[in-house]
VEXPA-845644 format. One record per atom (N, C-alpha, C): z, x, y; residue in one letter; atom name. Coordinates in nm, 2 decimals. Layout:
<atom <Z,X,Y>,'a','CA'>;
...
// end
This chain:
<atom <0.00,0.09,-0.11>,'m','N'>;
<atom <0.01,0.03,-0.04>,'m','CA'>;
<atom <-0.02,0.09,0.12>,'m','C'>;
<atom <-0.05,0.05,0.22>,'s','N'>;
<atom <-0.08,0.14,0.34>,'s','CA'>;
<atom <0.04,0.10,0.42>,'s','C'>;
<atom <0.08,0.21,0.51>,'d','N'>;
<atom <0.19,0.16,0.61>,'d','CA'>;
<atom <0.15,0.13,0.75>,'d','C'>;
<atom <0.04,0.09,0.75>,'n','N'>;
<atom <-0.04,0.05,0.86>,'n','CA'>;
<atom <0.03,-0.07,0.93>,'n','C'>;
<atom <0.07,-0.10,1.03>,'k','N'>;
<atom <0.15,-0.23,1.08>,'k','CA'>;
<atom <0.14,-0.27,1.19>,'k','C'>;
<atom <0.14,-0.40,1.26>,'v','N'>;
<atom <0.11,-0.44,1.38>,'v','CA'>;
<atom <0.24,-0.55,1.40>,'v','C'>;
<atom <0.29,-0.51,1.53>,'a','N'>;
<atom <0.42,-0.61,1.55>,'a','CA'>;
<atom <0.37,-0.68,1.70>,'a','C'>;
<atom <0.39,-0.81,1.71>,'l','N'>;
<atom <0.34,-0.89,1.84>,'l','CA'>;
<atom <0.47,-0.98,1.85>,'l','C'>;
<atom <0.46,-1.03,2.01>,'h','N'>;
<atom <0.58,-1.11,2.05>,'h','CA'>;
<atom <0.51,-1.18,2.18>,'h','C'>;
<atom <0.55,-1.32,2.17>,'r','N'>;
<atom <0.49,-1.38,2.27>,'r','CA'>;
<atom <0.63,-1.48,2.31>,'r','C'>;
<atom <0.60,-1.52,2.43>,'m','N'>;
<atom <0.69,-1.67,2.46>,'m','CA'>;
<atom <0.57,-1.76,2.50>,'m','C'>;
<atom <0.61,-1.88,2.42>,'l','N'>;
<atom <0.52,-1.97,2.45>,'l','CA'>;
<atom <0.61,-2.11,2.51>,'l','C'>;
<atom <0.51,-2.18,2.60>,'k','N'>;
<atom <0.59,-2.29,2.66>,'k','CA'>;
<atom <0.57,-2.43,2.59>,'k','C'>;
<atom <0.61,-2.41,2.48>,'t','N'>;
<atom <0.65,-2.54,2.38>,'t','CA'>;
<atom <0.74,-2.54,2.26>,'t','C'>;
<atom <0.75,-2.64,2.22>,'s','N'>;
<atom <0.86,-2.62,2.07>,'s','CA'>;
<atom <0.83,-2.57,1.96>,'s','C'>;
<atom <0.94,-2.49,1.89>,'p','N'>;
<atom <0.92,-2.43,1.76>,'p','CA'>;
<atom <0.82,-2.52,1.68>,'p','C'>;
<atom <0.86,-2.64,1.67>,'e','N'>;
<atom <0.81,-2.77,1.58>,'e','CA'>;
<atom <0.63,-2.76,1.60>,'e','C'>;
<atom <0.59,-2.72,1.72>,'k','N'>;
<atom <0.43,-2.74,1.74>,'k','CA'>;
<atom <0.40,-2.62,1.70>,'k','C'>;
<atom <0.45,-2.50,1.75>,'v','N'>;
<atom <0.42,-2.38,1.71>,'v','CA'>;
<atom <0.39,-2.37,1.54>,'v','C'>;
<atom <0.53,-2.41,1.47>,'y','N'>;
<atom <0.54,-2.38,1.33>,'y','CA'>;
<atom <0.41,-2.50,1.25>,'y','C'>;
<atom <0.36,-2.61,1.30>,'r','N'>;
<atom <0.28,-2.71,1.31>,'r','CA'>;
<atom <0.13,-2.64,1.32>,'r','C'>;
<atom <0.10,-2.56,1.41>,'a','N'>;
<atom <0.00,-2.46,1.41>,'a','CA'>;
<atom <-0.07,-2.39,1.32>,'a','C'>;
<atom <0.05,-2.31,1.23>,'f','N'>;
<atom <0.07,-2.21,1.13>,'f','CA'>;
<atom <0.04,-2.30,1.01>,'f','C'>;
<atom <0.09,-2.42,0.97>,'t','N'>;
<atom <0.10,-2.48,0.86>,'t','CA'>;
<atom <-0.01,-2.62,0.85>,'t','C'>;
<atom <-0.11,-2.62,0.96>,'d','N'>;
<atom <-0.20,-2.72,0.93>,'d','CA'>;
<atom <-0.32,-2.67,0.92>,'d','C'>;
<atom <-0.41,-2.70,0.83>,'a','N'>;
<atom <-0.53,-2.61,0.80>,'a','CA'>;
<atom <-0.62,-2.61,0.91>,'a','C'>;
<atom <-0.66,-2.75,0.96>,'l','N'>;
<atom <-0.76,-2.77,1.06>,'l','CA'>;
<atom <-0.69,-2.68,1.24>,'l','C'>;
<atom <-0.57,-2.68,1.22>,'a','N'>;
<atom <-0.51,-2.62,1.33>,'a','CA'>;
<atom <-0.54,-2.47,1.32>,'a','C'>;
<atom <-0.51,-2.41,1.24>,'i','N'>;
<atom <-0.52,-2.28,1.20>,'i','CA'>;
<atom <-0.69,-2.22,1.20>,'i','C'>;
<atom <-0.75,-2.30,1.16>,'a','N'>;
<atom <-0.91,-2.27,1.16>,'a','CA'>;
<atom <-0.93,-2.27,1.31>,'a','C'>;
<atom <-0.88,-2.34,1.41>,'s','N'>;
<atom <-0.92,-2.33,1.54>,'s','CA'>;
<atom <-0.85,-2.24,1.63>,'s','C'>;
<atom <-0.76,-2.17,1.59>,'w','N'>;
<atom <-0.67,-2.04,1.67>,'w','CA'>;
<atom <-0.69,-1.92,1.60>,'w','C'>;
<atom <-0.69,-1.89,1.47>,'l','N'>;
<atom <-0.69,-1.76,1.40>,'l','CA'>;
<atom <-0.78,-1.65,1.40>,'l','C'>;
<atom <-0.88,-1.72,1.41>,'p','N'>;
<atom <-1.03,-1.63,1.39>,'p','CA'>;
<atom <-1.01,-1.57,1.53>,'p','C'>;
<atom <-1.02,-1.42,1.55>,'p','N'>;
<atom <-1.05,-1.37,1.72>,'p','CA'>;
<atom <-1.17,-1.44,1.76>,'p','C'>;
<atom <-1.20,-1.42,1.89>,'y','N'>;
<atom <-1.31,-1.44,1.94>,'y','CA'>;
<atom <-1.44,-1.39,1.86>,'y','C'>;
<atom <-1.54,-1.46,1.88>,'g','N'>;
<atom <-1.67,-1.44,1.79>,'g','CA'>;
<atom <-1.67,-1.47,1.66>,'g','C'>;
<atom <-1.58,-1.51,1.62>,'f','N'>;
<atom <-1.56,-1.57,1.47>,'f','CA'>;
<atom <-1.55,-1.72,1.43>,'f','C'>;
<atom <-1.57,-1.77,1.30>,'l','N'>;
<atom <-1.56,-1.89,1.25>,'l','CA'>;
<atom <-1.49,-1.88,1.17>,'l','C'>;
<atom <-1.39,-1.99,1.14>,'c','N'>;
<atom <-1.30,-2.00,1.02>,'c','CA'>;
<atom <-1.34,-2.12,0.91>,'c','C'>;
<atom <-1.36,-2.09,0.79>,'t','N'>;
<atom <-1.37,-2.21,0.72>,'t','CA'>;
<atom <-1.27,-2.17,0.62>,'t','C'>;
<atom <-1.15,-2.28,0.58>,'v','N'>;
<atom <-1.04,-2.31,0.49>,'v','CA'>;
<atom <-1.10,-2.36,0.39>,'v','C'>;
<atom <-1.11,-2.28,0.28>,'h','N'>;
<atom <-1.14,-2.31,0.13>,'h','CA'>;
<atom <-1.01,-2.41,0.08>,'h','C'>;
<atom <-0.90,-2.34,0.08>,'e','N'>;
<atom <-0.78,-2.42,0.02>,'e','CA'>;
<atom <-0.65,-2.38,0.10>,'e','C'>;
<atom <-0.55,-2.47,0.13>,'f','N'>;
<atom <-0.43,-2.45,0.20>,'f','CA'>;
<atom <-0.35,-2.55,0.16>,'f','C'>;
<atom <-0.23,-2.47,0.14>,'s','N'>;
<atom <-0.10,-2.54,0.05>,'s','CA'>;
<atom <0.01,-2.47,0.13>,'s','C'>;
<atom <0.04,-2.50,0.24>,'a','N'>;
<atom <0.16,-2.43,0.31>,'a','CA'>;
<atom <0.28,-2.49,0.25>,'a','C'>;
<atom <0.32,-2.43,0.14>,'k','N'>;
<atom <0.46,-2.45,0.10>,'k','CA'>;
<atom <0.50,-2.36,0.02>,'k','C'>;
<atom <0.62,-2.31,-0.02>,'e','N'>;
<atom <0.70,-2.19,-0.07>,'e','CA'>;
<atom <0.61,-2.21,-0.23>,'e','C'>;
<atom <0.52,-2.11,-0.26>,'g','N'>;
<atom <0.44,-2.09,-0.35>,'g','CA'>;
<atom <0.32,-2.10,-0.35>,'g','C'>;
<atom <0.28,-2.17,-0.27>,'g','N'>;
<atom <0.15,-2.24,-0.23>,'g','CA'>;
<atom <0.06,-2.13,-0.21>,'g','C'>;
<atom <-0.06,-2.16,-0.19>,'s','N'>;
<atom <-0.16,-2.06,-0.15>,'s','CA'>;
<atom <-0.26,-2.09,-0.06>,'s','C'>;
<atom <-0.34,-2.01,-0.01>,'y','N'>;
<atom <-0.45,-2.06,0.06>,'y','CA'>;
<atom <-0.58,-1.97,0.05>,'y','C'>;
<atom <-0.67,-1.98,0.10>,'k','N'>;
<atom <-0.82,-1.92,0.09>,'k','CA'>;
<atom <-0.93,-1.93,0.25>,'k','C'>;
<atom <-0.93,-1.86,0.29>,'m','N'>;
<atom <-1.04,-1.90,0.40>,'m','CA'>;
<atom <-1.14,-1.77,0.41>,'m','C'>;
<atom <-1.22,-1.80,0.50>,'s','N'>;
<atom <-1.32,-1.67,0.53>,'s','CA'>;
<atom <-1.36,-1.69,0.66>,'s','C'>;
<atom <-1.38,-1.58,0.76>,'f','N'>;
<atom <-1.39,-1.56,0.87>,'f','CA'>;
<atom <-1.54,-1.51,0.91>,'f','C'>;
<atom <-1.63,-1.58,0.98>,'q','N'>;
<atom <-1.77,-1.56,1.00>,'q','CA'>;
<atom <-1.80,-1.50,1.10>,'q','C'>;
<atom <-1.88,-1.38,1.11>,'n','N'>;
<atom <-1.89,-1.33,1.25>,'n','CA'>;
<atom <-2.03,-1.39,1.34>,'n','C'>;
<atom <-2.01,-1.45,1.43>,'f','N'>;
<atom <-2.09,-1.57,1.49>,'f','CA'>;
<atom <-2.24,-1.51,1.54>,'f','C'>;
<atom <-2.21,-1.36,1.56>,'t','N'>;
<atom <-2.33,-1.27,1.62>,'t','CA'>;
<atom <-2.42,-1.27,1.47>,'t','C'>;
<atom <-2.37,-1.20,1.35>,'t','N'>;
<atom <-2.42,-1.13,1.27>,'t','CA'>;
<atom <-2.44,-1.24,1.14>,'t','C'>;
<atom <-2.33,-1.34,1.14>,'g','N'>;
<atom <-2.36,-1.41,1.00>,'g','CA'>;
<atom <-2.27,-1.34,0.92>,'g','C'>;
<atom <-2.23,-1.23,0.90>,'h','N'>;
<atom <-2.15,-1.16,0.79>,'h','CA'>;
<atom <-2.01,-1.24,0.81>,'h','C'>;
<atom <-1.97,-1.26,0.68>,'s','N'>;
<atom <-1.82,-1.32,0.65>,'s','CA'>;
<atom <-1.73,-1.26,0.57>,'s','C'>;
<atom <-1.63,-1.25,0.60>,'h','N'>;
<atom <-1.51,-1.18,0.51>,'h','CA'>;
<atom <-1.43,-1.28,0.48>,'h','C'>;
<atom <-1.39,-1.28,0.33>,'s','N'>;
<atom <-1.30,-1.41,0.26>,'s','CA'>;
<atom <-1.15,-1.32,0.24>,'s','C'>;
<atom <-1.05,-1.43,0.24>,'f','N'>;
<atom <-0.91,-1.36,0.22>,'f','CA'>;
<atom <-0.82,-1.49,0.18>,'f','C'>;
<atom <-0.72,-1.45,0.10>,'g','N'>;
<atom <-0.62,-1.53,0.08>,'g','CA'>;
<atom <-0.48,-1.50,0.03>,'g','C'>;
<atom <-0.38,-1.59,0.01>,'g','N'>;
<atom <-0.26,-1.52,-0.01>,'g','CA'>;
<atom <-0.17,-1.62,-0.06>,'g','C'>;
<atom <-0.04,-1.60,-0.06>,'s','N'>;
<atom <0.04,-1.73,-0.11>,'s','CA'>;
<atom <0.16,-1.72,0.00>,'s','C'>;
<atom <0.22,-1.80,0.02>,'y','N'>;
<atom <0.33,-1.85,0.11>,'y','CA'>;
<atom <0.46,-1.81,0.04>,'y','C'>;
<atom <0.51,-1.69,0.07>,'l','N'>;
<atom <0.65,-1.64,0.01>,'l','CA'>;
<atom <0.78,-1.74,0.07>,'l','C'>;
<atom <0.79,-1.75,0.21>,'e','N'>;
<atom <0.91,-1.81,0.21>,'e','CA'>;
<atom <0.85,-1.90,0.33>,'e','C'>;
<atom <0.91,-2.03,0.36>,'l','N'>;
<atom <0.89,-2.10,0.49>,'l','CA'>;
<atom <1.02,-2.18,0.51>,'l','C'>;
<atom <1.06,-2.18,0.64>,'k','N'>;
<atom <1.21,-2.24,0.70>,'k','CA'>;
<atom <1.14,-2.32,0.81>,'k','C'>;
<atom <1.14,-2.45,0.80>,'p','N'>;
<atom <1.05,-2.55,0.91>,'p','CA'>;
<atom <1.13,-2.47,1.04>,'p','C'>;
<atom <1.01,-2.49,1.12>,'n','N'>;
<atom <1.01,-2.44,1.29>,'n','CA'>;
<atom <1.09,-2.31,1.30>,'n','C'>;
<atom <1.12,-2.24,1.21>,'e','N'>;
<atom <1.20,-2.12,1.22>,'e','CA'>;
<atom <1.13,-1.99,1.16>,'e','C'>;
<atom <1.04,-2.00,1.09>,'f','N'>;
<atom <1.01,-1.87,0.97>,'f','CA'>;
<atom <0.91,-1.90,0.92>,'f','C'>;
<atom <0.82,-1.80,0.88>,'i','N'>;
<atom <0.70,-1.82,0.76>,'i','CA'>;
<atom <0.67,-1.65,0.73>,'i','C'>;
<atom <0.67,-1.67,0.57>,'k','N'>;
<atom <0.62,-1.52,0.56>,'k','CA'>;
<atom <0.52,-1.55,0.44>,'k','C'>;
<atom <0.42,-1.49,0.44>,'y','N'>;
<atom <0.30,-1.52,0.36>,'y','CA'>;
<atom <0.23,-1.34,0.33>,'y','C'>;
<atom <0.15,-1.36,0.21>,'t','N'>;
<atom <0.08,-1.25,0.18>,'t','CA'>;
<atom <-0.07,-1.29,0.22>,'t','C'>;
<atom <-0.15,-1.17,0.23>,'n','N'>;
<atom <-0.28,-1.17,0.28>,'n','CA'>;
<atom <-0.35,-1.05,0.18>,'n','C'>;
<atom <-0.47,-1.09,0.13>,'k','N'>;
<atom <-0.53,-0.99,0.08>,'k','CA'>;
<atom <-0.69,-1.00,0.05>,'k','C'>;
<atom <-0.74,-0.95,0.09>,'f','N'>;
<atom <-0.91,-0.94,0.13>,'f','CA'>;
<atom <-0.98,-0.95,-0.01>,'f','C'>;
<atom <-1.10,-1.02,-0.01>,'d','N'>;
<atom <-1.16,-1.03,-0.15>,'d','CA'>;
<atom <-1.24,-0.88,-0.18>,'d','C'>;
<atom <-1.25,-0.83,-0.07>,'d','N'>;
<atom <-1.36,-0.72,-0.08>,'d','CA'>;
<atom <-1.30,-0.60,-0.13>,'d','C'>;
<atom <-1.33,-0.54,-0.23>,'p','N'>;
<atom <-1.26,-0.42,-0.30>,'p','CA'>;
<atom <-1.25,-0.32,-0.19>,'p','C'>;
<atom <-1.35,-0.33,-0.10>,'n','N'>;
<atom <-1.32,-0.18,-0.02>,'n','CA'>;
<atom <-1.19,-0.22,0.10>,'n','C'>;
<atom <-1.12,-0.32,0.09>,'l','N'>;
<atom <-1.00,-0.32,0.18>,'l','CA'>;
<atom <-0.91,-0.38,0.05>,'l','C'>;
<atom <-0.85,-0.26,0.02>,'p','N'>;
<atom <-0.76,-0.30,-0.11>,'p','CA'>;
<atom <-0.62,-0.32,-0.04>,'p','C'>;
<atom <-0.53,-0.37,-0.15>,'g','N'>;
<atom <-0.39,-0.42,-0.08>,'g','CA'>;
<atom <-0.36,-0.52,-0.04>,'g','C'>;
<atom <-0.21,-0.55,-0.04>,'e','N'>;
<atom <-0.18,-0.68,-0.01>,'e','CA'>;
<atom <-0.11,-0.65,0.11>,'e','C'>;
<atom <-0.14,-0.75,0.24>,'m','N'>;
<atom <-0.01,-0.72,0.37>,'m','CA'>;
<atom <0.06,-0.83,0.33>,'m','C'>;
<atom <0.14,-0.80,0.42>,'i','N'>;
<atom <0.26,-0.93,0.44>,'i','CA'>;
<atom <0.26,-0.98,0.57>,'i','C'>;
<atom <0.26,-1.07,0.62>,'t','N'>;
<atom <0.27,-1.15,0.74>,'t','CA'>;
<atom <0.40,-1.21,0.77>,'t','C'>;
<atom <0.48,-1.18,0.86>,'t','N'>;
<atom <0.62,-1.25,0.87>,'t','CA'>;
<atom <0.59,-1.31,1.05>,'t','C'>;
<atom <0.66,-1.45,1.04>,'i','N'>;
<atom <0.65,-1.53,1.17>,'i','CA'>;
<atom <0.82,-1.57,1.21>,'i','C'>;
<atom <0.87,-1.51,1.31>,'w','N'>;
<atom <0.97,-1.55,1.37>,'w','CA'>;
<atom <0.96,-1.66,1.48>,'w','C'>;
<atom <1.06,-1.80,1.51>,'l','N'>;
<atom <1.04,-1.88,1.60>,'l','CA'>;
<atom <1.16,-1.90,1.63>,'l','C'>;
<atom <1.18,-1.90,1.75>,'k','N'>;
<atom <1.34,-1.93,1.83>,'k','CA'>;
<atom <1.33,-1.98,1.94>,'k','C'>;
<atom <1.40,-2.14,1.93>,'k','N'>;
<atom <1.38,-2.22,2.05>,'k','CA'>;
<atom <1.48,-2.14,2.16>,'k','C'>;
<atom <1.41,-2.16,2.28>,'t','N'>;
<atom <1.49,-2.08,2.37>,'t','CA'>;
<atom <1.49,-2.20,2.51>,'t','C'>;
<atom <1.51,-2.14,2.61>,'i','N'>;
<atom <1.52,-2.24,2.75>,'i','CA'>;
<atom <1.38,-2.25,2.78>,'i','C'>;
<atom <1.26,-2.13,2.75>,'a','N'>;
<atom <1.13,-2.11,2.85>,'a','CA'>;
<atom <1.07,-2.22,2.74>,'a','C'>;
<atom <1.11,-2.22,2.60>,'g','N'>;
<atom <1.02,-2.28,2.51>,'g','CA'>;
<atom <1.04,-2.21,2.36>,'g','C'>;
<atom <0.93,-2.13,2.33>,'t','N'>;
<atom <0.94,-2.05,2.17>,'t','CA'>;
<atom <0.92,-1.93,2.19>,'t','C'>;
<atom <0.99,-1.83,2.16>,'d','N'>;
<atom <1.04,-1.69,2.15>,'d','CA'>;
<atom <0.94,-1.69,2.01>,'d','C'>;
<atom <0.84,-1.63,1.98>,'i','N'>;
<atom <0.76,-1.60,1.84>,'i','CA'>;
<atom <0.71,-1.45,1.85>,'i','C'>;
<atom <0.82,-1.40,1.72>,'k','N'>;
<atom <0.80,-1.26,1.68>,'k','CA'>;
<atom <0.67,-1.26,1.54>,'k','C'>;
<atom <0.56,-1.16,1.52>,'i','N'>;
<atom <0.49,-1.16,1.41>,'i','CA'>;
<atom <0.51,-1.02,1.40>,'i','C'>;
<atom <0.48,-1.01,1.25>,'t','N'>;
<atom <0.48,-0.84,1.21>,'t','CA'>;
<atom <0.37,-0.89,1.07>,'t','C'>;
<atom <0.26,-0.79,1.09>,'q','N'>;
<atom <0.16,-0.78,0.97>,'q','CA'>;
<atom <0.20,-0.65,0.90>,'q','C'>;
<atom <0.25,-0.62,0.78>,'e','N'>;
<atom <0.26,-0.47,0.76>,'e','CA'>;
<atom <0.15,-0.47,0.61>,'e','C'>;
<atom <0.10,-0.39,0.58>,'g','N'>;
<atom <0.02,-0.33,0.48>,'g','CA'>;
<atom <-0.10,-0.34,0.50>,'g','C'>;
<atom <-0.18,-0.34,0.66>,'i','N'>;
<atom <-0.30,-0.35,0.66>,'i','CA'>;
<atom <-0.36,-0.20,0.60>,'i','C'>;
<atom <-0.51,-0.25,0.53>,'p','N'>;
<atom <-0.57,-0.14,0.46>,'p','CA'>;
<atom <-0.58,-0.03,0.52>,'p','C'>;
<atom <-0.61,0.07,0.47>,'a','N'>;
<atom <-0.61,0.20,0.58>,'a','CA'>;
<atom <-0.77,0.19,0.63>,'a','C'>;
<atom <-0.84,0.14,0.58>,'v','N'>;
<atom <-0.97,0.16,0.65>,'v','CA'>;
<atom <-1.00,0.05,0.79>,'v','C'>;
<atom <-0.89,-0.01,0.81>,'i','N'>;
<atom <-0.89,-0.11,0.92>,'i','CA'>;
<atom <-0.83,-0.06,1.01>,'i','C'>;
<atom <-0.87,-0.03,1.17>,'p','N'>;
<atom <-0.80,0.04,1.26>,'p','CA'>;
<atom <-0.69,-0.03,1.32>,'p','C'>;
<atom <-0.57,0.01,1.32>,'v','N'>;
<atom <-0.45,-0.09,1.35>,'v','CA'>;
<atom <-0.48,-0.12,1.47>,'v','C'>;
<atom <-0.51,-0.06,1.57>,'e','N'>;
<atom <-0.56,-0.12,1.71>,'e','CA'>;
<atom <-0.66,-0.24,1.73>,'e','C'>;
<atom <-0.77,-0.24,1.64>,'m','N'>;
<atom <-0.85,-0.31,1.64>,'m','CA'>;
<atom <-0.77,-0.47,1.56>,'m','C'>;
<atom <-0.65,-0.46,1.44>,'c','N'>;
<atom <-0.61,-0.55,1.40>,'c','CA'>;
<atom <-0.53,-0.60,1.53>,'c','C'>;
<atom <-0.45,-0.51,1.60>,'y','N'>;
<atom <-0.37,-0.56,1.68>,'y','CA'>;
<atom <-0.43,-0.64,1.79>,'y','C'>;
<atom <-0.58,-0.59,1.86>,'l','N'>;
<atom <-0.65,-0.65,1.95>,'l','CA'>;
<atom <-0.69,-0.80,1.89>,'l','C'>;
<atom <-0.73,-0.81,1.75>,'g','N'>;
<atom <-0.75,-0.94,1.68>,'g','CA'>;
<atom <-0.62,-1.03,1.70>,'g','C'>;
<atom <-0.55,-1.01,1.68>,'w','N'>;
<atom <-0.39,-1.05,1.69>,'w','CA'>;
<atom <-0.38,-1.12,1.81>,'w','C'>;
<atom <-0.39,-1.05,1.91>,'q','N'>;
<atom <-0.40,-1.08,2.07>,'q','CA'>;
<atom <-0.48,-1.19,2.08>,'q','C'>;
<atom <-0.59,-1.20,2.07>,'e','N'>;
<atom <-0.70,-1.29,2.08>,'e','CA'>;
<atom <-0.66,-1.43,2.00>,'e','C'>;
<atom <-0.62,-1.39,1.88>,'s','N'>;
<atom <-0.56,-1.53,1.81>,'s','CA'>;
<atom <-0.46,-1.59,1.90>,'s','C'>;
<atom <-0.36,-1.50,1.95>,'l','N'>;
<atom <-0.24,-1.55,2.00>,'l','CA'>;
<atom <-0.30,-1.65,2.15>,'l','C'>;
<atom <-0.41,-1.58,2.22>,'e','N'>;
<atom <-0.42,-1.64,2.34>,'e','CA'>;
<atom <-0.48,-1.77,2.28>,'e','C'>;
<atom <-0.56,-1.79,2.18>,'k','N'>;
<atom <-0.61,-1.95,2.12>,'k','CA'>;
<atom <-0.49,-2.03,2.11>,'k','C'>;
<atom <-0.40,-1.93,1.99>,'l','N'>;
<atom <-0.27,-2.05,2.01>,'l','CA'>;
<atom <-0.20,-2.09,2.12>,'l','C'>;
<atom <-0.19,-2.02,2.20>,'t','N'>;
<atom <-0.12,-2.08,2.33>,'t','CA'>;
<atom <-0.22,-2.19,2.40>,'t','C'>;
<atom <-0.32,-2.19,2.39>,'k','N'>;
<atom <-0.43,-2.29,2.46>,'k','CA'>;
<atom <-0.43,-2.43,2.35>,'k','C'>;
<atom <-0.37,-2.38,2.21>,'l','N'>;
<atom <-0.39,-2.48,2.12>,'l','CA'>;
<atom <-0.25,-2.54,2.16>,'l','C'>;
<atom <-0.13,-2.49,2.15>,'v','N'>;
<atom <0.00,-2.56,2.15>,'v','CA'>;
<atom <0.05,-2.60,2.27>,'v','C'>;
<atom <0.05,-2.55,2.40>,'e','N'>;
<atom <0.10,-2.55,2.49>,'e','CA'>;
<atom <0.07,-2.64,2.63>,'e','C'>;
<atom <-0.04,-2.73,2.60>,'p','N'>;
<atom <-0.10,-2.85,2.64>,'p','CA'>;
<atom <-0.04,-2.99,2.59>,'p','C'>;
<atom <0.04,-3.04,2.67>,'e','N'>;
<atom <0.10,-3.16,2.65>,'e','CA'>;
<atom <0.00,-3.26,2.67>,'e','C'>;
<atom <-0.06,-3.34,2.59>,'i','N'>;
<atom <-0.21,-3.44,2.63>,'i','CA'>;
<atom <-0.15,-3.56,2.55>,'i','C'>;
<atom <-0.11,-3.66,2.65>,'p','N'>;
<atom <-0.08,-3.80,2.58>,'p','CA'>;
<atom <-0.24,-3.86,2.52>,'p','C'>;
<atom <-0.21,-3.94,2.38>,'d','N'>;
<atom <-0.27,-4.02,2.35>,'d','CA'>;
<atom <-0.34,-4.10,2.47>,'d','C'>;
<atom <-0.29,-4.19,2.52>,'a','N'>;
<atom <-0.37,-4.30,2.63>,'a','CA'>;
<atom <-0.34,-4.28,2.79>,'a','C'>;
// end
């Protein structure tokens, strides 16, 4: 396993419940997880302890895609999510672990994310940049309060 790791932190002006839902709803995650310039297809999604997921990101410019999946190791509603990630491409070996902490604050939700075991062939800086773009999209999904009527 590679020792490549990224750590991110954000304060979001919304509730932990809404952020947790964005991580555990297939349609939501497909809208915000892929970095800019990528599309996401969710093939399988069961966000529960012992559940698994499978998805692919497609580069909109080139059409090239890469698929990956994993399993949910631990979920504590509105507080904590831990899951594995493994690319289907044998040139991207190993299993990554992604951990998300959510904490309610006076300002909204304090979110901390770590991703460990990033394959050595992936530059950590590019992974970090991708996560930053994803978190920008997450913010734009969860912060608006839009009434139905």
